[in-house]
Backbone and ligand atoms as CSV (ligand in chain L), in Angstrom:
chain,resi,resn,atom,element,x,y,z
A,1,UNK,N,N,-21.626,260.322,87.046
A,1,UNK,CA,C,-20.368,259.581,86.898
A,1,UNK,C,C,-19.186,260.523,86.687
A,2,UNK,N,N,-18.041,260.089,86.915
A,2,UNK,CA,C,-16.846,260.887,86.682
A,2,UNK,C,C,-16.462,260.714,85.190
A,3,UNK,N,N,-16.336,261.791,84.464
A,3,UNK,CA,C,-16.081,261.712,83.100
A,3,UNK,C,C,-14.684,262.246,82.799
A,4,UNK,N,N,-14.014,261.579,81.843
A,4,UNK,CA,C,-12.682,262.059,81.490
A,4,UNK,C,C,-12.640,263.542,81.008
A,5,UNK,N,N,-13.673,263.877,80.196
A,5,UNK,CA,C,-13.871,265.214,79.817
A,5,UNK,C,C,-15.148,265.716,80.492
A,6,UNK,N,N,-15.021,266.378,81.614
A,6,UNK,CA,C,-16.140,266.588,82.494
A,6,UNK,C,C,-17.338,267.304,81.827
A,7,UNK,N,N,-17.060,268.104,80.806
A,7,UNK,CA,C,-18.118,269.005,80.353
A,7,UNK,C,C,-19.006,268.438,79.243
A,8,UNK,N,N,-18.589,267.260,78.709
A,8,UNK,CA,C,-19.323,266.674,77.588
A,8,UNK,C,C,-20.068,265.420,77.966
A,9,UNK,N,N,-21.355,265.366,77.609
A,9,UNK,CA,C,-22.170,264.253,78.014
A,9,UNK,C,C,-23.354,264.016,77.047
A,10,UNK,N,N,-23.971,262.860,77.179
A,10,UNK,CA,C,-25.149,262.588,76.410
A,10,UNK,C,C,-26.302,263.306,77.068
A,11,UNK,N,N,-26.920,264.246,76.323
A,11,UNK,CA,C,-28.042,265.037,76.905
A,11,UNK,C,C,-29.384,264.425,76.580
A,12,UNK,N,N,-29.517,263.766,75.428
A,12,UNK,CA,C,-30.808,263.263,74.995
A,12,UNK,C,C,-30.571,262.175,73.975
A,13,UNK,N,N,-31.474,261.222,73.933
A,13,UNK,CA,C,-31.438,260.238,72.796
A,13,UNK,C,C,-32.826,259.603,72.626
A,14,UNK,N,N,-33.053,259.239,71.366
A,14,UNK,CA,C,-34.370,258.679,70.999
A,14,UNK,C,C,-34.233,257.282,70.402
A,15,UNK,N,N,-34.630,256.273,71.193
A,15,UNK,CA,C,-34.523,254.890,70.686
A,15,UNK,C,C,-35.625,254.479,69.680
A,16,UNK,N,N,-36.835,254.910,69.928
A,16,UNK,CA,C,-37.956,254.447,69.151
A,16,UNK,C,C,-38.765,255.612,68.589
A,17,UNK,N,N,-38.407,255.964,67.325
A,17,UNK,CA,C,-39.129,257.102,66.699
A,17,UNK,C,C,-40.586,256.772,66.348
A,18,UNK,N,N,-41.348,257.777,66.092
A,18,UNK,CA,C,-42.678,257.668,65.498
A,18,UNK,C,C,-42.589,257.109,64.111
A,19,UNK,N,N,-43.681,256.554,63.508
A,19,UNK,CA,C,-43.656,256.299,62.106
A,19,UNK,C,C,-43.525,257.566,61.299
A,20,UNK,N,N,-43.161,257.443,60.055
A,20,UNK,CA,C,-43.011,258.676,59.162
A,20,UNK,C,C,-44.371,259.290,58.984
A,21,UNK,N,N,-44.327,260.597,58.694
A,21,UNK,CA,C,-45.595,261.384,58.499
A,21,UNK,C,C,-46.375,260.799,57.368
A,22,UNK,N,N,-45.719,260.094,56.491
A,22,UNK,CA,C,-46.430,259.476,55.324
A,22,UNK,C,C,-47.353,258.330,55.748
A,23,UNK,N,N,-47.204,257.849,57.007
A,23,UNK,CA,C,-48.082,256.825,57.476
A,23,UNK,C,C,-47.416,255.555,57.860
A,24,UNK,N,N,-48.278,254.555,58.078
A,24,UNK,CA,C,-47.741,253.236,58.473
A,24,UNK,C,C,-47.533,253.138,60.022
A,25,UNK,N,N,-47.113,251.973,60.425
A,25,UNK,CA,C,-46.868,251.704,61.833
A,25,UNK,C,C,-45.399,251.493,62.138
A,26,UNK,N,N,-44.568,251.353,61.088
A,26,UNK,CA,C,-43.105,251.075,61.307
A,26,UNK,C,C,-42.445,252.394,61.657
A,27,UNK,N,N,-41.716,252.361,62.779
A,27,UNK,CA,C,-40.967,253.590,63.134
A,27,UNK,C,C,-40.026,254.088,61.984
A,28,UNK,N,N,-39.881,255.391,61.949
A,28,UNK,CA,C,-38.936,255.974,60.962
A,28,UNK,C,C,-37.569,255.911,61.602
A,29,UNK,N,N,-36.915,254.773,61.453
A,29,UNK,CA,C,-35.678,254.555,62.190
A,29,UNK,C,C,-34.566,255.538,61.953
A,30,UNK,N,N,-34.638,256.233,60.764
A,30,UNK,CA,C,-33.632,257.291,60.525
A,30,UNK,C,C,-33.657,258.306,61.627
A,31,UNK,N,N,-34.789,258.475,62.260
A,31,UNK,CA,C,-35.024,259.506,63.227
A,31,UNK,C,C,-34.408,259.217,64.636
A,32,UNK,N,N,-33.972,258.002,64.811
A,32,UNK,CA,C,-33.216,257.738,66.083
A,32,UNK,C,C,-32.084,258.774,66.142
A,33,UNK,N,N,-31.843,259.208,67.343
A,33,UNK,CA,C,-30.711,260.225,67.456
A,33,UNK,C,C,-30.061,260.175,68.866
A,34,UNK,N,N,-28.835,260.714,68.872
A,34,UNK,CA,C,-28.154,260.929,70.160
A,34,UNK,C,C,-27.680,262.367,70.138
A,35,UNK,N,N,-27.968,263.113,71.163
A,35,UNK,CA,C,-27.603,264.569,71.285
A,35,UNK,C,C,-26.501,264.668,72.339
A,36,UNK,N,N,-25.351,265.170,71.895
A,36,UNK,CA,C,-24.185,265.362,72.776
A,36,UNK,C,C,-24.049,266.821,73.133
A,37,UNK,N,N,-23.924,267.152,74.422
A,37,UNK,CA,C,-23.862,268.533,74.780
A,37,UNK,C,C,-22.532,268.902,75.498
A,38,UNK,N,N,-22.047,270.085,75.243
A,38,UNK,CA,C,-20.829,270.609,75.901
A,38,UNK,C,C,-21.210,271.759,76.801
A,39,UNK,N,N,-21.294,271.480,78.110
A,39,UNK,CA,C,-21.696,272.526,79.040
A,39,UNK,C,C,-20.528,273.364,79.518
A,40,UNK,N,N,-19.349,273.141,78.989
A,40,UNK,CA,C,-18.144,273.848,79.457
A,40,UNK,C,C,-17.962,275.225,78.769
A,41,UNK,N,N,-16.800,275.812,79.038
A,41,UNK,CA,C,-16.553,277.142,78.531
A,41,UNK,C,C,-15.518,277.102,77.376
A,42,UNK,N,N,-15.060,275.934,77.047
A,42,UNK,CA,C,-14.078,275.734,75.927
A,42,UNK,C,C,-14.628,274.660,75.008
A,43,UNK,N,N,-14.213,274.808,73.729
A,43,UNK,CA,C,-14.625,273.798,72.708
A,43,UNK,C,C,-13.937,272.482,72.978
A,44,UNK,N,N,-14.565,271.386,72.567
A,44,UNK,CA,C,-14.009,270.072,72.752
A,44,UNK,C,C,-13.955,269.371,71.350
A,45,UNK,N,N,-12.800,268.822,71.087
A,45,UNK,CA,C,-12.547,268.100,69.804
A,45,UNK,C,C,-13.139,266.680,69.918
A,46,UNK,N,N,-14.152,266.392,69.137
A,46,UNK,CA,C,-14.785,265.067,69.205
A,46,UNK,C,C,-14.229,264.086,68.172
A,47,UNK,N,N,-13.207,264.484,67.473
A,47,UNK,CA,C,-12.589,263.620,66.417
A,47,UNK,C,C,-12.266,262.263,66.954
A,48,UNK,N,N,-12.858,261.245,66.314
A,48,UNK,CA,C,-12.518,259.849,66.728
A,48,UNK,C,C,-13.327,259.342,67.880
A,49,UNK,N,N,-14.180,260.162,68.456
A,49,UNK,CA,C,-15.097,259.748,69.511
A,49,UNK,C,C,-16.172,258.797,68.848
A,50,UNK,N,N,-16.702,257.912,69.634
A,50,UNK,CA,C,-17.627,256.939,69.030
A,50,UNK,C,C,-18.980,256.904,69.836
A,51,UNK,N,N,-20.018,256.498,69.106
A,51,UNK,CA,C,-21.280,256.184,69.764
A,51,UNK,C,C,-21.538,254.704,69.572
A,52,UNK,N,N,-21.906,254.075,70.640
A,52,UNK,CA,C,-22.247,252.622,70.568
A,52,UNK,C,C,-23.664,252.420,71.142
A,53,UNK,N,N,-24.245,251.299,70.716
A,53,UNK,CA,C,-25.353,250.676,71.448
A,53,UNK,C,C,-24.755,249.481,72.233
A,54,UNK,N,N,-25.611,248.716,72.849
A,54,UNK,CA,C,-25.039,247.581,73.671
A,54,UNK,C,C,-24.277,246.595,72.818
A,55,UNK,N,N,-24.795,246.279,71.663
A,55,UNK,CA,C,-24.197,245.255,70.825
A,55,UNK,C,C,-22.838,245.723,70.262
A,56,UNK,N,N,-22.772,246.930,69.812
A,56,UNK,CA,C,-21.477,247.371,69.307
A,56,UNK,C,C,-20.433,247.583,70.402
A,57,UNK,N,N,-20.965,248.080,71.560
A,57,UNK,CA,C,-20.052,248.279,72.689
A,57,UNK,C,C,-19.387,247.004,73.151
A,58,UNK,N,N,-20.182,245.929,72.992
A,58,UNK,CA,C,-19.617,244.611,73.327
A,58,UNK,C,C,-18.538,244.121,72.397
A,59,UNK,N,N,-18.465,244.786,71.247
A,59,UNK,CA,C,-17.460,244.384,70.258
A,59,UNK,C,C,-17.980,243.503,69.187
A,60,UNK,N,N,-19.317,243.093,69.294
A,60,UNK,CA,C,-19.886,242.181,68.360
A,60,UNK,C,C,-20.108,242.837,66.954
A,61,UNK,N,N,-20.222,244.145,66.979
A,61,UNK,CA,C,-20.342,244.836,65.692
A,61,UNK,C,C,-19.581,246.132,65.776
A,62,UNK,N,N,-19.384,246.756,64.607
A,62,UNK,CA,C,-18.622,248.010,64.552
A,62,UNK,C,C,-19.388,249.107,65.304
A,63,UNK,N,N,-18.647,250.125,65.727
A,63,UNK,CA,C,-19.253,251.320,66.366
A,63,UNK,C,C,-20.378,251.843,65.491
A,64,UNK,N,N,-21.448,252.361,66.103
A,64,UNK,CA,C,-22.561,252.900,65.367
A,64,UNK,C,C,-22.187,254.200,64.696
A,65,UNK,N,N,-21.284,254.927,65.341
A,65,UNK,CA,C,-20.818,256.163,64.725
A,65,UNK,C,C,-19.454,256.535,65.260
A,66,UNK,N,N,-18.607,257.017,64.326
A,66,UNK,CA,C,-17.308,257.568,64.722
A,66,UNK,C,C,-17.259,259.008,64.264
A,67,UNK,N,N,-17.046,259.963,65.140
A,67,UNK,CA,C,-17.012,261.369,64.747
A,67,UNK,C,C,-15.819,261.623,63.818
A,68,UNK,N,N,-16.162,262.336,62.720
A,68,UNK,CA,C,-15.143,262.535,61.663
A,68,UNK,C,C,-14.022,263.469,62.219
A,69,UNK,N,N,-12.851,263.332,61.665
A,69,UNK,CA,C,-11.715,264.192,62.058
A,69,UNK,C,C,-12.173,265.700,61.835
A,70,UNK,N,N,-11.788,266.477,62.840
A,70,UNK,CA,C,-12.100,267.927,62.757
A,70,UNK,C,C,-13.485,268.284,63.309
A,71,UNK,N,N,-14.204,267.269,63.907
A,71,UNK,CA,C,-15.505,267.580,64.513
A,71,UNK,C,C,-15.260,268.227,65.833
A,72,UNK,N,N,-15.596,269.493,65.946
A,72,UNK,CA,C,-15.371,270.262,67.200
A,72,UNK,C,C,-16.732,270.752,67.742
A,73,UNK,N,N,-16.956,270.506,68.994
A,73,UNK,CA,C,-18.177,270.941,69.681
A,73,UNK,C,C,-17.896,272.172,70.535
A,74,UNK,N,N,-18.401,273.297,70.120
A,74,UNK,CA,C,-18.113,274.521,70.857
A,74,UNK,C,C,-18.803,274.521,72.250
A,75,UNK,N,N,-18.303,275.380,73.081
A,75,UNK,CA,C,-18.951,275.522,74.426
A,75,UNK,C,C,-20.398,275.911,74.281
A,76,UNK,N,N,-21.240,275.250,75.024
A,76,UNK,CA,C,-22.678,275.598,75.027
A,76,UNK,C,C,-23.469,275.128,73.864
A,77,UNK,N,N,-22.860,274.278,73.051
A,77,UNK,CA,C,-23.545,273.773,71.838
A,77,UNK,C,C,-23.864,272.284,71.977
A,78,UNK,N,N,-24.749,271.791,71.147
A,78,UNK,CA,C,-25.155,270.356,71.129
A,78,UNK,C,C,-24.897,269.852,69.740
A,79,UNK,N,N,-24.433,268.572,69.687
A,79,UNK,CA,C,-24.179,267.941,68.366
A,79,UNK,C,C,-25.154,266.728,68.342
A,80,UNK,N,N,-25.861,266.626,67.209
A,80,UNK,CA,C,-26.812,265.501,67.077
A,80,UNK,C,C,-26.351,264.551,65.993
A,81,UNK,N,N,-26.325,263.286,66.346
A,81,UNK,CA,C,-26.071,262.176,65.483
A,81,UNK,C,C,-27.303,261.414,65.204
A,82,UNK,N,N,-27.897,261.562,64.017
A,82,UNK,CA,C,-29.104,260.779,63.659
A,82,UNK,C,C,-28.765,259.466,63.121
A,83,UNK,N,N,-29.717,258.574,63.084
A,83,UNK,CA,C,-29.452,257.200,62.571
A,83,UNK,C,C,-29.278,257.209,61.033
A,84,UNK,N,N,-30.101,258.009,60.377
A,84,UNK,CA,C,-30.077,257.982,58.922
A,84,UNK,C,C,-30.061,259.408,58.276
A,85,UNK,N,N,-29.581,259.486,57.071
A,85,UNK,CA,C,-29.356,260.795,56.463
A,85,UNK,C,C,-30.633,261.573,56.267
A,86,UNK,N,N,-31.796,260.864,56.101
A,86,UNK,CA,C,-33.044,261.582,55.841
A,86,UNK,C,C,-33.519,262.404,57.024
A,87,UNK,N,N,-32.958,262.124,58.196
A,87,UNK,CA,C,-33.377,262.822,59.419
A,87,UNK,C,C,-32.601,264.110,59.700
A,88,UNK,N,N,-31.456,264.257,59.040
A,88,UNK,CA,C,-30.618,265.414,59.317
A,88,UNK,C,C,-31.285,266.700,58.732
A,89,UNK,N,N,-31.583,267.650,59.614
A,89,UNK,CA,C,-32.250,268.901,59.134
A,89,UNK,C,C,-31.361,269.608,58.129
A,90,UNK,N,N,-31.924,270.034,56.981
A,90,UNK,CA,C,-31.101,270.784,56.053
A,90,UNK,C,C,-30.455,272.032,56.703
A,91,UNK,N,N,-29.209,272.158,56.481
A,91,UNK,CA,C,-28.481,273.389,56.987
A,91,UNK,C,C,-28.046,273.284,58.434
A,92,UNK,N,N,-28.411,272.187,59.118
A,92,UNK,CA,C,-27.991,272.080,60.502
A,92,UNK,C,C,-26.439,272.092,60.629
A,93,UNK,N,N,-25.928,272.941,61.545
A,93,UNK,CA,C,-24.510,273.093,61.595
A,93,UNK,C,C,-23.903,271.974,62.448
A,94,UNK,N,N,-24.547,271.554,63.473
A,94,UNK,CA,C,-23.968,270.561,64.366
A,94,UNK,C,C,-24.836,269.258,64.361
A,95,UNK,N,N,-24.872,268.656,63.234
A,95,UNK,CA,C,-25.633,267.416,63.025
A,95,UNK,C,C,-25.070,266.605,61.897
A,96,UNK,N,N,-25.202,265.258,62.104
A,96,UNK,CA,C,-24.763,264.376,61.022
A,96,UNK,C,C,-25.567,263.101,61.199
A,97,UNK,N,N,-25.222,262.080,60.409
A,97,UNK,CA,C,-25.881,260.764,60.596
A,97,UNK,C,C,-24.797,259.669,60.733
A,98,UNK,N,N,-25.229,258.596,61.313
A,98,UNK,CA,C,-24.325,257.505,61.694
A,98,UNK,C,C,-23.516,257.014,60.452
A,99,UNK,N,N,-22.242,257.073,60.584
A,99,UNK,CA,C,-21.385,256.757,59.450
A,99,UNK,C,C,-20.833,255.321,59.530
A,100,UNK,N,N,-21.800,254.392,59.565
A,100,UNK,CA,C,-21.433,252.956,59.620
A,100,UNK,C,C,-22.060,252.238,58.424
A,101,UNK,N,N,-21.869,252.793,57.250
A,101,UNK,CA,C,-22.356,252.189,56.061
A,101,UNK,C,C,-23.863,251.965,56.016
A,102,UNK,N,N,-24.579,252.894,56.562
A,102,UNK,CA,C,-26.026,252.831,56.452
A,102,UNK,C,C,-26.705,251.894,57.485
A,103,UNK,N,N,-25.904,251.357,58.347
A,103,UNK,CA,C,-26.440,250.471,59.369
A,103,UNK,C,C,-27.269,251.185,60.460
A,104,UNK,N,N,-26.931,252.408,60.699
A,104,UNK,CA,C,-27.695,253.197,61.654
A,104,UNK,C,C,-27.298,253.040,63.138
A,105,UNK,N,N,-28.039,253.652,63.986
A,105,UNK,CA,C,-27.746,253.597,65.376
A,105,UNK,C,C,-28.187,252.268,66.050
A,106,UNK,N,N,-29.215,251.658,65.502
A,106,UNK,CA,C,-29.659,250.295,65.829
A,106,UNK,C,C,-30.083,250.086,67.283
A,107,UNK,N,N,-30.724,251.121,67.865
A,107,UNK,CA,C,-31.257,250.932,69.173
A,107,UNK,C,C,-32.402,249.898,69.215
A,108,UNK,N,N,-32.308,248.936,70.087
A,108,UNK,CA,C,-33.321,247.914,70.183
A,108,UNK,C,C,-34.592,248.436,70.780
A,109,UNK,N,N,-35.657,247.683,70.576
A,109,UNK,CA,C,-36.957,248.100,71.047
A,109,UNK,C,C,-36.945,247.965,72.613
A,110,UNK,N,N,-37.912,248.779,73.215
A,110,UNK,CA,C,-37.960,248.807,74.644
A,110,UNK,C,C,-38.705,247.644,75.280
A,111,UNK,N,N,-38.621,247.599,76.566
A,111,UNK,CA,C,-39.217,246.460,77.300
A,111,UNK,C,C,-40.727,246.347,77.077
A,112,UNK,N,N,-41.390,247.524,76.849
A,112,UNK,CA,C,-42.837,247.443,76.709
A,112,UNK,C,C,-43.282,247.223,75.279
A,113,UNK,N,N,-42.276,246.863,74.405
A,113,UNK,CA,C,-42.618,246.667,73.042
A,113,UNK,C,C,-42.105,245.324,72.561
A,114,UNK,N,N,-42.215,244.320,73.489
A,114,UNK,CA,C,-41.881,242.949,73.211
A,114,UNK,C,C,-40.498,242.780,72.627
A,115,UNK,N,N,-39.583,243.566,73.172
A,115,UNK,CA,C,-38.190,243.418,72.731
A,115,UNK,C,C,-37.222,243.728,73.847
A,116,UNK,N,N,-35.986,243.396,73.668
A,116,UNK,CA,C,-35.019,243.710,74.724
A,116,UNK,C,C,-34.767,245.160,74.740
A,117,UNK,N,N,-34.273,245.641,75.864
A,117,UNK,CA,C,-33.814,247.025,75.996
A,117,UNK,C,C,-32.485,247.198,75.295
A,118,UNK,N,N,-31.897,248.395,75.498
A,118,UNK,CA,C,-30.569,248.641,74.855
A,118,UNK,C,C,-29.940,249.726,75.697
A,119,UNK,N,N,-28.841,250.225,75.212
A,119,UNK,CA,C,-28.094,251.265,75.923
A,119,UNK,C,C,-27.389,252.090,74.916
A,120,UNK,N,N,-26.970,253.283,75.350
A,120,UNK,CA,C,-26.175,254.189,74.556
A,120,UNK,C,C,-24.854,254.481,75.289
A,121,UNK,N,N,-23.819,254.556,74.506
A,121,UNK,CA,C,-22.476,254.825,75.094
A,121,UNK,C,C,-21.828,255.892,74.262
A,122,UNK,N,N,-21.113,256.786,74.899
A,122,UNK,CA,C,-20.243,257.764,74.267
A,122,UNK,C,C,-18.817,257.447,74.718
A,123,UNK,N,N,-17.966,257.119,73.739
A,123,UNK,CA,C,-16.607,256.688,74.062
A,123,UNK,C,C,-15.631,257.664,73.378
A,124,UNK,N,N,-14.620,258.044,74.135
A,124,UNK,CA,C,-13.598,258.972,73.663
A,124,UNK,C,C,-12.672,258.337,72.639
A,125,UNK,N,N,-11.879,259.146,71.938
A,125,UNK,CA,C,-10.988,258.607,70.926
A,125,UNK,C,C,-9.956,257.673,71.524
A,126,UNK,N,N,-9.627,257.855,72.789
A,126,UNK,CA,C,-8.643,256.960,73.383
A,126,UNK,C,C,-9.313,255.682,73.944
A,127,UNK,N,N,-10.579,255.480,73.714
A,127,UNK,CA,C,-11.283,254.256,74.097
A,127,UNK,C,C,-11.866,254.284,75.471
A,128,UNK,N,N,-11.673,255.361,76.217
A,128,UNK,CA,C,-12.258,255.429,77.577
A,128,UNK,C,C,-13.752,255.866,77.469
A,129,UNK,N,N,-14.512,255.339,78.421
A,129,UNK,CA,C,-15.931,255.628,78.436
A,129,UNK,C,C,-16.193,257.005,78.945
A,130,UNK,N,N,-16.924,257.780,78.201
A,130,UNK,CA,C,-17.222,259.177,78.575
A,130,UNK,C,C,-18.586,259.265,79.261
A,131,UNK,N,N,-19.593,258.564,78.732
A,131,UNK,CA,C,-20.911,258.658,79.294
A,131,UNK,C,C,-21.770,257.457,78.753
A,132,UNK,N,N,-22.885,257.155,79.451
A,132,UNK,CA,C,-23.745,256.075,78.982
A,132,UNK,C,C,-25.099,256.165,79.707
A,133,UNK,N,N,-26.076,255.525,79.109
A,133,UNK,CA,C,-27.359,255.318,79.734
A,133,UNK,C,C,-27.987,254.106,79.177
A,134,UNK,N,N,-28.785,253.385,80.019
A,134,UNK,CA,C,-29.341,252.087,79.604
A,134,UNK,C,C,-30.827,252.066,79.865
A,135,UNK,N,N,-31.555,251.508,78.937
A,135,UNK,CA,C,-32.974,251.195,79.208
A,135,UNK,C,C,-33.227,249.709,79.221
A,136,UNK,N,N,-32.160,248.993,79.583
A,136,UNK,CA,C,-32.327,247.549,79.756
A,136,UNK,C,C,-32.858,247.208,81.071
A,137,UNK,N,N,-32.672,248.045,82.074
A,137,UNK,CA,C,-33.093,247.778,83.411
A,137,UNK,C,C,-34.655,247.678,83.418
A,138,UNK,N,N,-35.190,246.630,83.963
A,138,UNK,CA,C,-36.652,246.545,84.095
A,138,UNK,C,C,-37.215,247.816,84.824
A,139,UNK,N,N,-38.228,248.372,84.252
A,139,UNK,CA,C,-38.786,249.573,84.845
A,139,UNK,C,C,-38.435,250.827,84.035
A,140,UNK,N,N,-37.379,250.754,83.228
A,140,UNK,CA,C,-37.043,251.863,82.323
A,140,UNK,C,C,-37.592,251.521,80.930
A,141,UNK,N,N,-38.813,252.018,80.720
A,141,UNK,CA,C,-39.530,251.594,79.485
A,141,UNK,C,C,-39.374,252.644,78.429
A,142,UNK,N,N,-39.503,252.108,77.203
A,142,UNK,CA,C,-39.468,252.958,76.041
A,142,UNK,C,C,-40.821,253.172,75.471
A,143,UNK,N,N,-41.215,254.404,75.186
A,143,UNK,CA,C,-42.473,254.730,74.526
A,143,UNK,C,C,-42.155,255.344,73.164
A,144,UNK,N,N,-42.817,254.884,72.146
A,144,UNK,CA,C,-42.566,255.368,70.829
A,144,UNK,C,C,-42.661,256.902,70.755
A,145,UNK,N,N,-41.584,257.480,70.169
A,145,UNK,CA,C,-41.519,258.946,70.021
A,145,UNK,C,C,-41.000,259.743,71.227
A,146,UNK,N,N,-40.896,259.068,72.346
A,146,UNK,CA,C,-40.419,259.730,73.597
A,146,UNK,C,C,-38.918,259.554,73.739
A,147,UNK,N,N,-38.226,260.643,73.749
A,147,UNK,CA,C,-36.737,260.523,74.009
A,147,UNK,C,C,-36.458,260.537,75.470
A,148,UNK,N,N,-35.289,259.976,75.782
A,148,UNK,CA,C,-34.742,260.130,77.177
A,148,UNK,C,C,-33.930,261.428,77.173
A,149,UNK,N,N,-34.027,262.130,78.287
A,149,UNK,CA,C,-33.404,263.490,78.397
A,149,UNK,C,C,-32.857,263.671,79.833
A,150,UNK,N,N,-31.734,264.408,79.860
A,150,UNK,CA,C,-31.223,264.764,81.175
A,150,UNK,C,C,-32.252,265.642,81.891
A,151,UNK,N,N,-32.337,265.498,83.190
A,151,UNK,CA,C,-33.214,266.288,83.981
A,151,UNK,C,C,-32.470,266.812,85.228
A,152,UNK,N,N,-32.200,268.110,85.306
A,152,UNK,CA,C,-32.626,269.145,84.347
A,152,UNK,C,C,-31.943,268.976,82.994
A,153,UNK,N,N,-32.544,269.592,81.993
A,153,UNK,CA,C,-31.994,269.576,80.635
A,153,UNK,C,C,-30.611,270.198,80.692
A,154,UNK,N,N,-29.716,269.629,79.849
A,154,UNK,CA,C,-28.381,270.193,79.606
A,154,UNK,C,C,-27.561,270.277,80.910
A,155,UNK,N,N,-27.827,269.363,81.844
A,155,UNK,CA,C,-27.101,269.318,83.106
A,155,UNK,C,C,-26.342,268.000,83.130
A,156,UNK,N,N,-25.047,268.091,83.200
A,156,UNK,CA,C,-24.179,266.913,83.218
A,156,UNK,C,C,-24.323,266.111,84.474
A,157,UNK,N,N,-24.861,266.711,85.503
A,157,UNK,CA,C,-25.103,265.969,86.714
A,157,UNK,C,C,-26.592,265.588,86.889
A,158,UNK,N,N,-27.378,265.831,85.802
A,158,UNK,CA,C,-28.764,265.524,85.856
A,158,UNK,C,C,-29.081,264.088,85.882
A,159,UNK,N,N,-30.237,263.705,86.329
A,159,UNK,CA,C,-30.658,262.305,86.164
A,159,UNK,C,C,-31.294,262.165,84.788
A,160,UNK,N,N,-32.166,261.103,84.587
A,160,UNK,CA,C,-32.775,260.946,83.312
A,160,UNK,C,C,-34.293,260.930,83.463
A,161,UNK,N,N,-34.905,261.541,82.478
A,161,UNK,CA,C,-36.409,261.592,82.408
A,161,UNK,C,C,-36.837,261.484,80.992
A,162,UNK,N,N,-38.145,261.443,80.705
A,162,UNK,CA,C,-38.583,261.570,79.327
A,162,UNK,C,C,-38.615,263.064,79.019
A,163,UNK,N,N,-38.126,263.335,77.843
A,163,UNK,CA,C,-38.104,264.765,77.392
A,163,UNK,C,C,-39.517,265.392,77.588
A,164,UNK,N,N,-40.554,264.573,77.279
A,164,UNK,CA,C,-41.901,265.096,77.316
A,164,UNK,C,C,-42.307,265.509,78.705
A,165,UNK,N,N,-41.658,265.001,79.713
A,165,UNK,CA,C,-42.038,265.348,81.079
A,165,UNK,C,C,-41.443,266.652,81.533
A,166,UNK,N,N,-40.500,267.205,80.720
A,166,UNK,CA,C,-39.853,268.445,81.065
A,166,UNK,C,C,-40.647,269.693,80.590
A,167,UNK,N,N,-40.858,269.748,79.261
A,167,UNK,CA,C,-41.570,270.894,78.687
A,167,UNK,C,C,-42.594,270.436,77.654
A,168,UNK,N,N,-43.035,269.217,77.676
A,168,UNK,CA,C,-44.120,268.738,76.881
A,168,UNK,C,C,-43.816,268.458,75.424
A,169,UNK,N,N,-42.461,268.496,75.107
A,169,UNK,CA,C,-42.090,268.131,73.732
A,169,UNK,C,C,-41.630,266.696,73.717
A,170,UNK,N,N,-42.067,265.866,72.755
A,170,UNK,CA,C,-41.677,264.494,72.693
A,170,UNK,C,C,-40.168,264.325,72.642
A,171,UNK,N,N,-39.533,265.113,71.781
A,171,UNK,CA,C,-38.063,265.077,71.668
A,171,UNK,C,C,-37.619,266.452,71.100
A,172,UNK,N,N,-36.377,266.771,71.322
A,172,UNK,CA,C,-35.878,268.102,70.909
A,172,UNK,C,C,-34.474,267.998,70.387
A,173,UNK,N,N,-34.219,267.237,69.348
A,173,UNK,CA,C,-32.863,267.127,68.850
A,173,UNK,C,C,-32.308,268.443,68.326
A,174,UNK,N,N,-31.168,268.869,68.856
A,174,UNK,CA,C,-30.571,270.093,68.407
A,174,UNK,C,C,-31.106,271.360,69.133
A,175,UNK,N,N,-32.051,271.120,69.985
A,175,UNK,CA,C,-32.598,272.309,70.769
A,175,UNK,C,C,-32.676,271.884,72.215
A,176,UNK,N,N,-32.811,272.907,73.039
A,176,UNK,CA,C,-33.061,272.661,74.491
A,176,UNK,C,C,-34.373,272.011,74.646
A,177,UNK,N,N,-34.649,271.432,75.799
A,177,UNK,CA,C,-35.878,270.713,76.023
A,177,UNK,C,C,-37.088,271.571,75.991
A,178,UNK,N,N,-36.939,272.882,76.109
A,178,UNK,CA,C,-38.044,273.833,75.960
A,178,UNK,C,C,-38.109,274.361,74.495
A,179,UNK,N,N,-37.302,273.811,73.632
A,179,UNK,CA,C,-37.266,274.107,72.170
A,179,UNK,C,C,-36.670,275.445,71.882
A,180,UNK,N,N,-35.953,276.017,72.900
A,180,UNK,CA,C,-35.112,277.204,72.615
A,180,UNK,C,C,-33.773,276.700,72.021
A,181,UNK,N,N,-33.015,277.623,71.467
A,181,UNK,CA,C,-31.744,277.293,70.841
A,181,UNK,C,C,-30.669,277.131,71.865
A,182,UNK,N,N,-29.700,276.263,71.537
A,182,UNK,CA,C,-28.490,276.135,72.378
A,182,UNK,C,C,-27.642,277.354,72.154
L,1,CA,CA,CA,-32.565,268.381,73.084
């Protein structure tokens, strides 16, 4: 797609996390995440940019996340927005959690989990759509723990695949799909 800011795009996102390591069958929803990548040669100011799912993008609910003033994504770096605070790695420089009063990213379950699909949107501060991806389309199924990832990884013109199909990692928030650093 043609993007207002060509170099910034959604590189990876995880709708359905695994259960917590402590056990159970309920996904650890805090672990939902959206990874934004800047493949350009200059930093991009993300202040006021927003992340939506389908319901918030429709206007039915508030944005899932609004990037805080002063949030700058350097060239060649990725910024990860997790659903909940418990998922943010200690010390991570380019990571935060959804700042919508604890409501989280709210990605719906996938088609193969007896639920509707959903979508992710990245919207600029001026309200224009920057990037999006949907798993509402029949045939785009969600598997627990498997993130959607650009293919090739970190390519703004890439198509979409499961991260696991690239380098065998279920998901790689804050890292390249082969788990090397950005
Ligand atoms: Ca990644």
